[in-house]
C-alpha positions as CSV (number, residue, x, y, z in Angstrom):
1,M,22.8,-10.6,8.9
2,Q,23.0,-6.8,8.6
3,C,23.0,-5.1,5.2
4,R,26.5,-4.5,4.0
5,A,27.1,-0.8,4.1
6,G,27.7,0.6,0.6
7,C,26.4,-2.4,-1.2
8,G,23.1,-1.4,-2.7
9,A,22.8,-4.6,-4.8
10,C,19.2,-5.0,-3.8
11,C,18.5,-1.5,-5.2
12,V,19.9,-2.4,-8.6
13,A,19.5,-6.1,-9.6
14,P,15.8,-6.8,-9.0
15,S,12.9,-5.3,-10.9
16,I,10.0,-3.7,-9.1
17,V,6.9,-4.0,-11.2
18,T,4.6,-1.7,-9.1
19,P,4.8,2.1,-9.4
20,F,6.3,3.9,-6.4
21,W,7.3,7.4,-5.4
22,G,9.9,8.7,-7.8
23,M,9.5,5.8,-10.2
24,P,6.0,5.8,-11.5
25,R,6.7,3.0,-14.0
26,G,8.4,0.8,-11.4
27,K,12.1,-0.2,-11.8
28,P,13.6,-2.5,-14.4
29,A,16.1,-5.2,-13.4
30,G,19.7,-4.0,-13.5
31,V,18.7,-0.3,-13.2
32,A,19.6,1.6,-10.0
33,C,16.7,2.9,-8.1
34,V,16.5,6.7,-8.2
35,H,16.6,6.7,-4.4
36,L,20.0,4.9,-4.2
37,T,22.4,7.5,-2.9
38,P,26.0,7.9,-4.1
39,E,27.0,6.0,-0.9
40,R,24.8,3.1,-2.1
41,L,22.3,3.6,0.7
42,C,18.5,3.9,0.4
43,A,17.3,7.5,0.7
44,L,13.8,6.2,1.5
45,F,14.9,3.9,4.4
46,G,12.2,4.3,7.1
47,D,10.1,6.4,4.8
48,P,6.5,5.2,4.2
49,R,7.0,5.9,0.5
50,R,9.5,3.1,0.3
51,P,8.2,0.2,-1.7
52,D,6.8,-2.7,0.3
53,V,9.1,-5.1,-1.5
54,C,12.1,-3.2,-0.3
55,S,10.9,-2.8,3.3
56,A,10.3,-6.6,3.4
57,F,13.7,-7.5,2.0
58,Q,16.0,-9.1,4.7
59,A,19.7,-9.4,4.1
60,D,20.7,-13.0,4.1
61,I,24.1,-14.6,3.4
62,A,22.4,-17.0,0.9
63,V,21.4,-14.0,-1.2
64,C,24.0,-11.4,-0.3
65,G,27.0,-13.6,-0.3
66,D,30.3,-12.3,0.9
67,S,30.6,-9.2,-1.3
68,R,28.6,-6.7,-3.4
69,A,29.6,-8.6,-6.6
70,A,28.2,-11.9,-5.1
71,A,25.0,-10.1,-4.1
72,L,24.5,-8.6,-7.6
73,A,25.1,-12.0,-9.2
74,N,22.8,-13.9,-6.8
75,L,20.0,-11.3,-7.1
76,E,20.4,-11.2,-10.9
77,Q,20.0,-15.0,-11.0
78,L,17.0,-14.9,-8.7
79,E,15.5,-12.2,-11.0
80,I,16.0,-14.5,-14.0
81,L,14.5,-17.5,-12.2
82,S,11.5,-15.6,-11.1
83,R,10.4,-14.3,-14.5
84,P,7.1,-15.6,-15.7
85,D,7.3,-18.3,-18.4
């Protein structure tokens, strides 16, 4: 599956615990990355400063669903389920 243009759910829902360019404290879950453009695209796509976790993410129907709302809900649920006890 190709990323849904204008979605950006993966740039909002998950947390990123490691520091990266532009976000030296990482990114909390539910907060848009500072590199998410108004068109909901990644301004660091293809840039070596892009976090490894973002570069490794592959859009998949099981995660992204059939809409941005579904992707946000699925990613939020995965974030909750992956929290340490």
